[in-house]
C-alpha positions as YAML, in Angstrom:
chain: A
units: angstrom
residues:
- id: 1
  name: MET
  ca: [0.00, 0.00, 0.00]
- id: 2
  name: ASN
  ca: [2.89, 2.30, 0.73]
- id: 3
  name: SER
  ca: [4.29, 1.77, -2.83]
- id: 4
  name: GLN
  ca: [0.97, 2.84, -4.36]
- id: 5
  name: LEU
  ca: [1.17, 6.19, -2.59]
- id: 6
  name: ARG
  ca: [4.61, 6.83, -4.07]
- id: 7
  name: ILE
  ca: [3.47, 6.04, -7.65]
- id: 8
  name: VAL
  ca: [0.63, 8.57, -7.58]
- id: 9
  name: PRO
  ca: [2.80, 11.67, -6.91]
- id: 10
  name: ILE
  ca: [5.31, 10.65, -9.65]
- id: 11
  name: THR
  ca: [2.48, 10.14, -12.14]
- id: 12
  name: LEU
  ca: [1.00, 13.47, -11.16]
- id: 13
  name: LEU
  ca: [4.36, 15.21, -11.58]
- id: 14
  name: VAL
  ca: [4.86, 13.72, -15.07]
- id: 15
  name: GLY
  ca: [1.34, 14.81, -16.07]
- id: 16
  name: VAL
  ca: [1.89, 18.39, -14.89]
- id: 17
  name: LEU
  ca: [5.22, 18.64, -16.72]
- id: 18
  name: GLY
  ca: [3.61, 17.27, -19.86]
- id: 19
  name: LEU
  ca: [0.89, 19.92, -19.71]
- id: 20
  name: ALA
  ca: [3.46, 22.67, -19.18]
- id: 21
  name: PHE
  ca: [5.56, 21.65, -22.19]
- id: 22
  name: GLY
  ca: [2.46, 21.00, -24.29]
- id: 23
  name: ALA
  ca: [1.12, 24.48, -23.57]
- id: 24
  name: ASP
  ca: [4.47, 26.01, -24.63]
- id: 25
  name: ALA
  ca: [4.33, 24.15, -27.96]
- id: 26
  name: ALA
  ca: [0.70, 25.12, -28.51]
- id: 27
  name: GLN
  ca: [1.55, 28.85, -28.22]
- id: 28
  name: LYS
  ca: [3.86, 28.75, -31.28]
- id: 29
  name: PRO
  ca: [2.27, 29.63, -34.62]
- id: 30
  name: ALA
  ca: [1.49, 26.73, -36.92]
- id: 31
  name: GLY
  ca: [4.20, 27.51, -39.51]
- id: 32
  name: ALA
  ca: [7.00, 28.44, -37.07]
- id: 33
  name: ALA
  ca: [10.20, 26.45, -37.37]
- id: 34
  name: ALA
  ca: [12.04, 25.19, -34.31]
- id: 35
  name: GLY
  ca: [15.52, 26.30, -35.47]
- id: 36
  name: PRO
  ca: [17.03, 28.86, -37.80]
- id: 37
  name: ALA
  ca: [15.69, 29.00, -41.34]
- id: 38
  name: ILE
  ca: [17.76, 27.23, -44.02]
- id: 39
  name: SER
  ca: [17.86, 28.61, -47.54]
- id: 40
  name: VAL
  ca: [16.97, 25.84, -49.97]
- id: 41
  name: SER
  ca: [18.33, 27.77, -52.96]
- id: 42
  name: ASN
  ca: [21.90, 27.48, -51.62]
- id: 43
  name: ALA
  ca: [21.63, 23.79, -50.75]
- id: 44
  name: ILE
  ca: [23.95, 21.32, -52.51]
- id: 45
  name: PRO
  ca: [22.19, 18.31, -54.07]
- id: 46
  name: ALA
  ca: [22.73, 15.04, -52.23]
- id: 47
  name: GLY
  ca: [25.65, 12.99, -53.51]
- id: 48
  name: LEU
  ca: [27.46, 15.92, -55.14]
- id: 49
  name: SER
  ca: [30.92, 16.81, -53.83]
- id: 50
  name: VAL
  ca: [32.09, 20.37, -54.26]
- id: 51
  name: PHE
  ca: [35.80, 21.18, -54.00]
- id: 52
  name: VAL
  ca: [36.99, 24.78, -53.98]
- id: 53
  name: ILE
  ca: [40.68, 25.26, -54.69]
- id: 54
  name: PRO
  ca: [41.92, 28.35, -52.83]
- id: 55
  name: GLY
  ca: [43.87, 30.92, -54.83]
- id: 56
  name: THR
  ca: [45.61, 32.61, -51.88]
- id: 57
  name: PRO
  ca: [46.53, 31.54, -48.31]
- id: 58
  name: PRO
  ca: [43.67, 33.55, -46.69]
- id: 59
  name: GLU
  ca: [41.14, 31.60, -48.82]
- id: 60
  name: GLY
  ca: [42.25, 28.26, -47.43]
- id: 61
  name: LYS
  ca: [44.95, 25.59, -47.39]
- id: 62
  name: ASP
  ca: [45.53, 21.96, -48.31]
- id: 63
  name: PRO
  ca: [44.21, 19.92, -45.32]
- id: 64
  name: PHE
  ca: [46.71, 17.10, -45.92]
- id: 65
  name: PHE
  ca: [49.76, 19.34, -46.45]
- id: 66
  name: PRO
  ca: [48.96, 22.58, -44.57]
- id: 67
  name: LYS
  ca: [52.47, 24.05, -45.04]
- id: 68
  name: SER
  ca: [52.57, 23.40, -48.79]
- id: 69
  name: LEU
  ca: [52.32, 26.33, -51.21]
- id: 70
  name: ARG
  ca: [51.69, 24.00, -54.18]
- id: 71
  name: VAL
  ca: [47.93, 24.63, -54.16]
- id: 72
  name: TYR
  ca: [48.41, 28.37, -54.78]
- id: 73
  name: THR
  ca: [50.79, 27.96, -57.73]
- id: 74
  name: THR
  ca: [48.75, 25.50, -59.85]
- id: 75
  name: GLY
  ca: [47.01, 28.29, -61.79]
- id: 76
  name: ALA
  ca: [43.89, 26.64, -63.20]
- id: 77
  name: ALA
  ca: [41.31, 25.12, -60.90]
- id: 78
  name: SER
  ca: [40.84, 21.40, -61.32]
- id: 79
  name: THR
  ca: [37.49, 19.66, -61.49]
- id: 80
  name: ASN
  ca: [36.46, 16.11, -60.75]
- id: 81
  name: ARG
  ca: [34.01, 15.41, -63.53]
- id: 82
  name: VAL
  ca: [33.13, 11.99, -64.84]
- id: 83
  name: VAL
  ca: [33.98, 11.66, -68.52]
- id: 84
  name: THR
  ca: [31.17, 9.83, -70.27]
- id: 85
  name: ALA
  ca: [32.19, 10.29, -73.90]
- id: 86
  name: PRO
  ca: [34.10, 7.31, -75.31]
- id: 87
  name: PRO
  ca: [37.47, 7.80, -76.97]
- id: 88
  name: GLN
  ca: [37.45, 8.26, -80.76]
- id: 89
  name: THR
  ca: [39.25, 4.98, -81.52]
- id: 90
  name: VAL
  ca: [37.84, 2.06, -79.57]
- id: 91
  name: GLU
  ca: [39.76, -1.20, -79.69]
- id: 92
  name: LEU
  ca: [36.93, -3.74, -79.60]
- id: 93
  name: LYS
  ca: [37.65, -7.25, -80.82]
- id: 94
  name: ILE
  ca: [35.38, -10.22, -81.47]
- id: 95
  name: ASN
  ca: [36.89, -13.25, -79.73]
- id: 96
  name: GLY
  ca: [34.17, -15.58, -81.02]
- id: 97
  name: ILE
  ca: [30.55, -16.07, -82.08]
- id: 98
  name: SER
  ca: [28.57, -19.03, -80.74]
- id: 99
  name: GLY
  ca: [25.10, -20.08, -79.68]
- id: 100
  name: THR
  ca: [22.20, -21.08, -81.91]
- id: 101
  name: ALA
  ca: [20.60, -19.29, -84.85]
- id: 102
  name: GLU
  ca: [17.70, -18.27, -82.57]
- id: 103
  name: HIS
  ca: [19.97, -17.21, -79.71]
- id: 104
  name: PRO
  ca: [23.40, -16.11, -80.98]
- id: 105
  name: LEU
  ca: [26.17, -15.09, -78.59]
- id: 106
  name: ALA
  ca: [29.23, -12.94, -79.23]
- id: 107
  name: ILE
  ca: [32.42, -12.76, -77.18]
- id: 108
  name: ILE
  ca: [33.75, -9.18, -77.30]
- id: 109
  name: ASN
  ca: [37.02, -8.34, -75.52]
- id: 110
  name: GLY
  ca: [36.65, -11.51, -73.44]
- id: 111
  name: LYS
  ca: [33.03, -10.96, -72.32]
- id: 112
  name: THR
  ca: [30.00, -12.84, -73.70]
- id: 113
  name: PHE
  ca: [26.97, -10.86, -74.89]
- id: 114
  name: GLU
  ca: [23.63, -11.75, -76.41]
- id: 115
  name: GLN
  ca: [21.79, -9.58, -78.91]
- id: 116
  name: GLY
  ca: [20.30, -6.48, -77.20]
- id: 117
  name: GLU
  ca: [22.47, -6.85, -74.10]
- id: 118
  name: GLU
  ca: [24.40, -3.92, -72.64]
- id: 119
  name: GLY
  ca: [27.51, -4.34, -70.54]
- id: 120
  name: GLU
  ca: [30.97, -3.19, -69.63]
- id: 121
  name: VAL
  ca: [34.12, -4.33, -71.42]
- id: 122
  name: ARG
  ca: [37.80, -3.62, -70.81]
- id: 123
  name: VAL
  ca: [39.55, -1.50, -73.41]
- id: 124
  name: GLY
  ca: [43.20, -1.33, -72.39]
- id: 125
  name: ALA
  ca: [43.26, -0.09, -68.80]
- id: 126
  name: ALA
  ca: [39.81, 1.54, -69.06]
- id: 127
  name: ARG
  ca: [36.28, 0.13, -68.92]
- id: 128
  name: MET
  ca: [33.57, 1.08, -71.37]
- id: 129
  name: ASN
  ca: [29.82, 0.41, -71.75]
- id: 130
  name: ILE
  ca: [28.66, -1.10, -75.03]
- id: 131
  name: ARG
  ca: [25.34, -2.40, -76.35]
- id: 132
  name: VAL
  ca: [25.21, -5.31, -78.80]
- id: 133
  name: LEU
  ca: [22.67, -4.40, -81.48]
- id: 134
  name: GLU
  ca: [22.99, -7.31, -83.93]
- id: 135
  name: ILE
  ca: [24.92, -10.58, -84.18]
- id: 136
  name: LYS
  ca: [25.42, -12.18, -87.61]
- id: 137
  name: ALA
  ca: [27.61, -15.07, -88.80]
- id: 138
  name: ASN
  ca: [30.84, -13.03, -89.11]
- id: 139
  name: THR
  ca: [29.94, -9.54, -87.81]
- id: 140
  name: VAL
  ca: [28.63, -7.92, -84.66]
- id: 141
  name: THR
  ca: [27.11, -4.42, -84.60]
- id: 142
  name: VAL
  ca: [27.65, -2.59, -81.32]
- id: 143
  name: GLN
  ca: [26.77, 0.84, -80.01]
- id: 144
  name: VAL
  ca: [29.50, 2.73, -78.15]
- id: 145
  name: GLY
  ca: [28.05, 5.92, -76.67]
- id: 146
  name: THR
  ca: [26.08, 7.47, -79.55]
- id: 147
  name: ARG
  ca: [28.16, 5.81, -82.27]
- id: 148
  name: GLN
  ca: [27.57, 2.44, -83.97]
- id: 149
  name: GLN
  ca: [30.49, 0.21, -84.89]
- id: 150
  name: VAL
  ca: [30.56, -3.01, -86.94]
- id: 151
  name: LEU
  ca: [33.06, -5.57, -85.69]
- id: 152
  name: ARG
  ca: [34.26, -8.25, -88.13]
- id: 153
  name: MET
  ca: [35.67, -11.70, -87.41]
- id: 154
  name: ARG
  ca: [39.15, -12.33, -88.72]
- id: 155
  name: GLY
  ca: [39.52, -15.10, -91.32]
- id: 156
  name: GLY
  ca: [40.25, -18.71, -90.42]
- id: 157
  name: PHE
  ca: [37.27, -19.44, -88.22]
...
């Protein structure tokens, strides 16, 4: 019975505190923000990294080499953009054509493709996306970027 008397005052105290904080929240206007306003126009899109190269020491320094003056003498600002355009000369090679007449397969730069399939192949040290448009007995038509290229089998097969 003694423990029930102790529970009632604690419950009462929690209820009073809840009413006090609830009344404070109810006094704020409906559209009021809890913290400082953030300008959406200056926000950086998610997933985009922005690097600003300082031109003079007061503008900033290299965080990895703070005593280096190299960053101020580079001249042009560098960017980290992804290059999506393929090189002008693409060294694609047909390693073989197999499969059936209804389902032909082509091996291009060591990777097997079916007609209509898109995938990544190695070209030297780089990787490149291609789409196989058509597979015939001795030729394969591929799309590299916006350009089409016809690959031919070498004789002797």
